[in-house]
C-alpha positions as CSV (number, residue, x, y, z in Angstrom):
1,M,92.0,87.3,75.7
2,M,95.2,86.6,77.5
3,L,95.2,83.6,79.8
4,S,98.9,83.7,80.9
5,H,100.9,85.6,83.4
6,N,103.9,87.9,82.9
7,P,106.5,85.7,81.3
8,I,109.6,87.1,83.1
9,V,110.7,84.6,85.8
10,E,113.9,83.2,87.2
11,P,114.5,79.9,85.4
12,F,114.8,76.9,87.7
13,A,115.0,73.2,87.9
14,L,113.1,71.1,90.4
15,A,115.1,68.0,90.7
16,H,114.8,64.5,92.1
17,A,111.1,64.7,92.8
18,T,108.2,62.2,92.5
19,I,105.7,63.3,89.9
20,V,102.0,62.5,90.3
21,T,101.0,63.2,86.7
22,G,97.3,63.8,87.4
23,D,96.1,61.3,84.8
24,K,93.1,59.2,85.3
25,A,95.2,56.1,86.0
26,G,97.1,57.7,88.8
27,T,100.5,57.4,87.1
28,I,103.6,58.1,89.3
29,L,107.0,58.9,88.0
30,R,109.9,58.7,90.5
31,N,113.2,60.7,90.6
32,M,112.2,63.2,88.0
33,T,113.3,66.7,87.2
34,I,111.2,69.5,85.8
35,V,113.1,72.4,84.1
36,V,111.3,75.8,83.8
37,G,112.5,78.6,81.5
38,A,112.5,82.3,81.9
39,D,109.2,82.4,80.0
40,G,107.5,80.5,82.8
41,R,107.0,77.4,80.7
42,I,108.1,73.9,81.2
43,E,111.2,73.1,79.1
44,Q,111.9,69.5,80.3
45,V,110.2,66.8,82.2
46,A,112.5,63.8,82.4
47,P,114.3,61.3,84.7
48,S,116.8,63.2,86.8
49,I,119.7,61.0,85.5
50,E,118.8,62.1,81.9
51,T,118.3,65.8,82.6
52,S,120.8,68.6,81.7
53,I,120.3,71.6,83.8
54,P,121.8,74.9,82.5
55,A,124.3,76.4,84.9
56,E,122.4,79.7,85.3
57,Y,119.2,77.9,86.3
58,H,118.3,78.0,90.0
59,Y,118.4,74.5,91.5
60,L,115.7,73.2,93.8
61,D,116.1,69.9,95.5
62,G,112.8,68.0,95.3
63,T,114.0,64.9,97.1
64,G,111.1,63.5,99.1
65,K,108.6,65.9,97.6
66,I,105.6,65.1,95.4
67,V,105.0,67.4,92.4
68,M,101.7,67.6,90.4
69,P,99.9,70.1,88.2
70,G,98.4,73.0,90.0
71,L,94.7,72.6,90.9
72,I,91.9,74.3,89.0
73,N,88.8,75.5,90.6
74,A,86.0,76.0,88.0
75,H,83.4,77.7,90.3
76,T,84.6,80.5,92.6
77,H,83.3,83.7,94.0
78,L,85.9,86.2,95.3
79,F,83.5,88.7,97.1
80,S,83.5,86.8,100.4
81,Q,85.7,84.4,102.4
82,G,83.3,81.5,103.1
83,K,82.3,82.4,106.7
84,P,78.6,81.9,107.6
85,L,76.6,84.8,106.2
86,N,73.8,86.5,108.0
87,P,70.6,84.8,106.7
88,K,69.0,88.3,106.5
89,L,71.5,89.2,103.8
90,A,70.1,86.4,101.6
91,T,66.8,88.2,101.3
92,P,66.1,90.6,98.4
93,K,66.2,93.5,100.8
94,G,69.5,92.4,102.3
95,Q,71.0,91.9,98.9
96,R,69.9,95.4,97.8
97,M,71.6,96.9,100.9
98,V,74.9,95.1,100.3
99,A,74.7,96.0,96.6
100,T,74.3,99.6,97.4
101,F,77.4,99.5,99.6
102,A,79.5,97.5,97.1
103,H,78.9,100.0,94.3
104,S,79.6,103.0,96.5
105,P,82.8,105.1,96.6
106,L,83.7,103.2,99.8
107,G,82.6,99.8,98.6
108,K,84.5,99.7,95.3
109,P,88.0,99.8,96.9
110,Y,86.8,97.4,99.6
111,M,85.7,94.9,96.9
112,A,89.0,95.3,95.0
113,A,91.0,94.5,98.1
114,T,88.7,91.6,99.0
115,V,88.9,89.9,95.6
116,K,92.7,90.3,95.6
117,H,93.0,88.8,99.1
118,N,90.7,85.8,98.2
119,A,92.5,85.2,94.9
120,T,95.8,85.1,96.8
121,T,94.3,82.7,99.3
122,L,93.3,80.3,96.5
123,L,96.8,80.5,95.0
124,E,98.5,79.8,98.3
125,S,96.2,76.8,98.7
126,G,97.5,75.3,95.5
127,V,94.9,76.6,93.0
128,T,96.7,78.1,90.0
129,T,93.6,78.6,87.7
130,I,90.1,79.8,88.7
131,R,86.9,80.7,87.0
132,T,84.6,83.1,88.8
133,L,80.9,82.7,88.3
134,G,79.2,85.8,89.7
135,D,81.0,88.9,90.6
136,V,79.7,92.2,92.1
137,G,81.0,94.2,89.1
138,Y,84.2,94.0,87.0
139,E,86.6,94.0,89.9
140,V,87.8,90.5,89.0
141,V,88.4,91.5,85.4
142,T,90.7,94.3,86.7
143,L,92.5,91.8,89.0
144,R,92.9,89.3,86.1
145,D,94.5,92.0,83.9
146,Q,96.8,93.1,86.7
147,I,98.0,89.5,87.1
148,D,98.4,89.0,83.4
149,A,100.5,92.2,83.3
150,G,102.8,90.9,86.0
151,Q,101.8,93.7,88.4
152,I,100.8,91.2,91.1
153,L,101.1,87.4,91.5
154,G,97.9,85.4,91.3
155,P,96.1,82.5,89.7
156,R,95.1,82.4,86.0
157,I,91.6,83.8,86.0
158,L,88.5,83.4,83.9
159,A,86.3,86.2,85.2
160,S,82.5,86.3,84.7
161,G,81.5,89.7,85.9
162,P,77.9,89.9,87.1
163,L,75.8,86.8,86.2
164,M,72.7,86.8,84.1
165,A,69.4,86.6,85.9
166,I,65.7,87.5,85.6
167,P,64.4,90.5,87.6
168,E,64.5,89.5,91.4
169,G,66.0,86.2,90.3
170,H,68.9,84.2,91.9
171,G,71.8,86.5,92.4
172,A,69.9,89.7,91.9
173,P,70.7,92.5,92.6
174,L,74.0,91.9,94.2
175,I,75.9,89.9,91.6
176,A,73.6,90.0,88.6
177,L,72.5,91.9,85.5
178,T,68.8,91.2,85.0
179,S,66.7,90.8,81.8
180,G,63.2,89.8,80.9
181,T,63.5,89.0,77.2
182,P,66.0,87.4,74.9
183,E,66.9,90.8,73.4
184,E,67.6,92.2,76.9
185,A,69.6,89.1,77.8
186,R,71.8,89.5,74.7
187,T,72.4,93.1,75.6
188,A,73.4,92.2,79.1
189,V,76.0,89.7,77.8
190,A,77.3,92.3,75.4
191,Q,77.8,94.6,78.3
192,N,79.8,92.0,80.1
193,L,81.9,91.1,77.1
194,K,82.6,94.8,76.4
195,A,83.9,95.0,80.0
196,G,86.3,92.2,79.3
197,V,84.9,89.1,80.9
198,N,86.0,85.7,79.6
199,A,83.3,83.6,81.2
200,I,79.5,84.0,81.5
201,K,77.1,82.7,84.2
202,I,73.3,82.2,84.0
203,A,71.0,81.7,86.9
204,A,68.7,79.2,85.3
205,T,66.9,78.2,88.5
206,G,66.2,79.6,91.9
207,G,68.8,79.4,94.6
208,D,68.8,81.3,97.9
209,A,65.2,80.4,98.5
210,Q,62.7,82.0,100.8
211,E,59.9,79.6,100.0
212,I,59.6,75.8,99.9
213,G,60.4,74.6,96.4
214,E,61.9,77.9,95.2
215,A,65.4,76.4,95.1
216,G,65.7,74.7,91.8
217,S,62.6,76.1,90.3
218,P,63.2,77.3,86.7
219,Q,63.6,81.0,86.3
220,M,64.9,81.8,82.9
221,S,63.4,80.7,79.6
222,V,65.2,78.6,77.0
223,E,65.0,81.4,74.6
224,Q,66.7,83.9,76.9
225,M,69.4,81.4,77.7
226,R,69.9,80.6,74.0
227,A,70.4,84.3,73.3
228,I,73.0,84.5,76.1
229,C,74.8,81.4,74.8
230,D,74.8,82.5,71.2
231,E,76.2,85.9,72.1
232,A,79.0,84.5,74.3
233,H,79.9,81.7,71.9
234,Q,80.4,84.2,69.1
235,Y,83.5,85.3,71.1
236,G,84.6,81.8,72.2
237,V,83.4,82.5,75.8
238,I,82.0,79.5,77.7
239,V,78.7,79.7,79.6
240,G,77.9,78.1,83.0
241,A,74.4,77.8,84.4
242,H,73.3,77.5,88.0
243,A,70.7,74.7,87.6
244,Q,69.4,72.7,90.5
245,S,66.5,70.7,89.2
246,P,66.0,68.2,86.2
247,E,63.9,70.8,84.4
248,G,66.4,73.5,85.0
249,V,69.2,71.3,83.8
250,R,67.2,70.3,80.7
251,R,66.4,73.9,79.7
252,S,70.0,74.9,80.2
253,L,71.3,72.1,78.0
254,L,68.7,72.9,75.3
255,A,70.0,76.5,75.4
256,G,73.5,75.4,74.8
257,V,75.3,76.1,78.1
258,D,78.8,74.6,78.4
259,T,78.7,73.7,82.1
260,I,75.9,72.8,84.5
261,E,76.7,74.1,88.0
262,H,75.5,72.1,91.0
263,G,73.2,69.8,89.0
264,S,70.3,67.4,89.8
265,V,69.1,63.9,89.4
266,L,69.7,62.8,85.8
267,D,67.9,60.5,83.5
268,D,68.9,58.9,80.1
269,E,67.7,61.9,78.2
270,L,69.7,64.4,80.2
271,I,72.8,62.2,80.1
272,G,72.5,62.1,76.3
273,M,72.1,65.9,76.2
274,F,75.3,66.3,78.2
275,R,77.2,64.0,75.8
276,H,76.0,65.6,72.6
277,N,75.0,69.2,72.8
278,P,75.1,70.8,69.4
279,N,74.4,74.3,70.9
280,A,77.3,74.2,73.3
281,L,80.6,75.8,72.3
282,R,82.4,72.5,71.9
283,G,79.5,70.1,71.2
284,Y,79.2,68.7,74.7
285,S,78.3,70.0,78.2
286,A,80.1,69.2,81.5
287,L,78.9,69.0,85.1
288,I,80.5,70.9,88.0
289,P,78.8,69.4,91.1
290,T,80.0,71.8,93.8
291,L,79.3,69.3,96.6
292,S,81.2,71.6,99.0
293,A,78.5,74.2,98.7
294,G,75.5,72.1,99.7
295,L,76.5,69.3,102.0
296,P,77.5,71.3,105.0
297,L,74.1,72.9,105.2
298,T,72.5,69.4,105.5
299,L,75.1,67.8,107.7
300,L,75.5,70.5,110.3
301,G,72.8,71.5,112.7
302,Q,70.8,74.7,112.3
303,D,72.2,76.0,115.5
304,V,75.5,76.1,113.6
305,T,74.4,77.0,110.1
306,G,71.8,79.6,111.1
307,I,69.6,78.7,108.2
308,T,65.8,78.7,108.5
309,D,63.5,75.6,108.3
310,I,62.6,76.6,104.8
311,Q,66.2,76.9,103.7
312,L,67.1,73.6,105.3
313,E,64.2,71.8,103.5
314,N,65.2,73.3,100.2
315,S,68.9,72.4,100.8
316,K,68.0,68.8,101.5
317,N,66.1,68.5,98.2
318,V,68.7,70.3,96.2
319,V,71.7,68.6,97.7
320,G,70.2,65.1,97.3
321,G,69.8,65.8,93.6
322,M,73.4,67.2,93.3
323,V,74.9,64.1,95.0
324,S,72.8,61.7,92.9
325,G,73.5,63.6,89.7
326,A,77.3,63.6,90.4
327,R,77.2,59.8,90.9
328,Q,75.1,59.2,87.8
329,A,77.3,61.4,85.7
330,H,80.4,59.6,86.9
331,E,78.9,56.2,86.2
332,A,77.9,57.4,82.7
333,G,81.4,58.7,81.9
334,L,80.4,62.3,81.5
335,M,82.8,65.2,81.7
336,I,82.9,66.2,85.4
337,G,84.9,69.1,86.6
338,V,85.8,70.4,90.1
339,G,84.4,73.6,91.5
340,T,83.5,74.5,95.1
341,D,81.4,77.7,95.0
342,T,84.1,79.4,97.1
343,G,82.9,82.2,99.3
344,M,79.5,80.6,100.0
345,T,78.7,79.6,103.6
346,F,81.2,77.0,104.9
347,V,83.2,77.1,101.6
348,P,86.5,78.8,102.5
349,Q,88.7,79.9,99.6
350,Y,91.5,77.6,100.7
351,A,89.5,74.4,100.8
352,T,89.4,73.2,97.2
353,W,90.9,69.9,98.3
354,R,87.7,69.0,100.2
355,E,85.7,68.8,97.0
356,L,88.0,66.0,95.8
357,E,87.4,64.1,99.0
358,L,83.6,64.6,98.6
359,L,83.7,63.3,95.0
360,V,85.4,60.2,96.3
361,A,83.1,59.8,99.3
362,Y,79.8,60.6,97.6
363,A,80.2,60.3,93.8
364,G,82.2,57.1,93.4
365,F,85.5,58.7,92.2
366,S,88.9,57.2,92.9
367,P,91.5,59.6,94.3
368,A,93.2,59.5,90.9
369,E,90.0,60.4,89.1
370,A,89.4,63.3,91.5
371,L,92.9,64.7,90.9
372,H,92.4,64.2,87.2
373,A,89.1,66.1,87.3
374,A,90.7,69.0,89.2
375,T,93.6,69.3,86.7
376,A,93.4,68.0,83.1
377,V,89.6,67.7,82.9
378,N,89.0,71.1,84.3
379,A,91.5,72.6,81.9
380,S,89.8,71.0,79.0
381,I,86.3,72.1,80.2
382,L,87.5,75.7,80.6
383,G,89.4,75.7,77.3
384,V,92.8,76.3,78.8
385,D,94.2,72.8,78.3
386,A,96.8,74.1,75.8
387,E,98.2,76.3,78.7
388,T,97.8,74.2,81.8
389,G,96.3,71.1,83.5
390,S,99.3,68.8,83.0
391,L,103.1,68.7,83.4
392,E,104.1,68.8,79.7
393,V,106.9,70.6,77.8
394,G,105.6,73.9,76.5
395,K,102.9,74.3,79.0
396,S,102.8,77.0,81.7
397,A,104.7,75.9,84.8
398,D,101.7,75.6,87.2
399,L,103.0,73.3,89.8
400,L,101.9,72.1,93.2
401,V,104.7,70.7,95.5
402,L,103.5,68.5,98.4
403,N,105.1,66.7,101.3
404,A,103.0,63.5,100.8
405,N,101.3,61.7,98.0
406,P,97.7,62.8,97.5
407,L,96.8,59.5,95.9
408,D,97.4,57.9,99.3
409,D,95.5,60.6,101.2
410,L,93.9,63.6,99.4
411,R,94.4,65.6,102.6
412,A,98.1,65.9,101.5
413,L,96.7,68.8,99.4
414,E,95.7,70.8,102.4
415,H,99.2,72.2,103.2
416,P,101.3,72.7,100.1
417,A,105.1,73.0,100.5
418,L,105.4,75.2,97.5
419,V,103.1,76.6,94.8
420,I,104.3,77.7,91.4
421,A,102.1,79.8,89.1
422,A,103.3,80.3,85.5
423,G,106.9,79.8,86.8
424,H,106.5,82.2,89.7
425,P,107.1,80.5,93.1
426,V,105.0,81.1,96.1
427,W,107.4,80.3,98.9
428,R,106.0,78.9,102.2
429,P,102.4,79.3,101.3
430,A,100.2,79.8,104.4
431,P,96.7,81.0,103.6
432,K,94.7,82.3,106.6
433,R,92.4,79.6,107.8
434,F,89.3,79.5,109.9
435,A,89.9,76.9,112.7
436,D,86.3,76.9,113.8
437,I,85.0,76.2,110.3
438,D,87.6,73.6,109.6
439,A,86.7,71.7,112.8
440,L,83.0,71.8,111.9
441,L,83.7,70.5,108.4
442,D,86.0,67.8,109.7
443,E,83.3,66.6,112.0
444,A,80.6,66.8,109.3
445,Y,82.6,64.7,106.8
446,A,84.0,62.2,109.3
């Protein structure tokens, strides 16, 4: 499966810039030049005084600019923008209505345009690689292939297609294929793989709950999830699991999932299972906390969020576990990536930078550790570290150019000066923002 963009680009050199390498130590290299070839790959990373720039290469003066690897968001949804959703649409009846439209002759082109717009928004915000984890159909697979063919400019995409759920389970019917047995689950995965997905998502526990305690309650058996993981792993495809309780996390890890999405309070047994997971693709599992997706619902008033008393109570229980689990995982030295659950209520596509701030504020990360998680660690977790995640010779030129040092203030990531995806520049990036949502989030996190 291709994970790189069309290679034909105008070669260039970005000179006299300060590089934030994105390593865990927060290494800074001053007065550096990055040379990018016509194949969209990095040819040189060296002190400017030592760099030889071919005459035909376009010269960009990076004086006063900060350059770092492009961000990676390991948990996105491209079917919505992140504005508050009508609570009625979270009900099974509401989801069936939306699903009917999304798969209709009118809905399909609408969804194609929506996912393209949202992927562009992510790119313009500095995110050069994404993984979707729950799509309406295979519209993101199509978008990924268009990007890879050089037909349009966008981020590198790992596309999941519809997620795997039990009948009437989390995500069903809007963004899920449902199954009741291991055999049916394996068939559903095979359907996704045949359609060209390069990621798989499981709804291991409840989510958009209508009853107290439903959020986080286990939904899929270990046997079903093991069938899903085995089928996906045969083709080198990683599996993420929506899991919001200790039991849901335990079952998912037993089944061999590669990433736990959201998470819960951990204990020594679960920490050990993350570290050594013989059923996972690479022998370990990672945590993607997605604090951006839960905290606003507990920090903002119900008059703003529009959620019910039941949804608020469930959110408090789940979010408390997510925050505790992220902190415990960090203290234990587990692999922790960055994903925001974009498209969910109060999670705009352009706000990946906020998740880094939340990891610092709530999970004990340093700014350098947060940047490292959103670049090199995410690349390793997603299996694209040979292509991206760091500024090294031979890797794809996925660059984020900033006006200030994010190690001093992560909010420097909010307004990139330039984004480069596989050597293709996005000049004057300006994603459409929602001033009202940004103001609410600023207030919530103050």
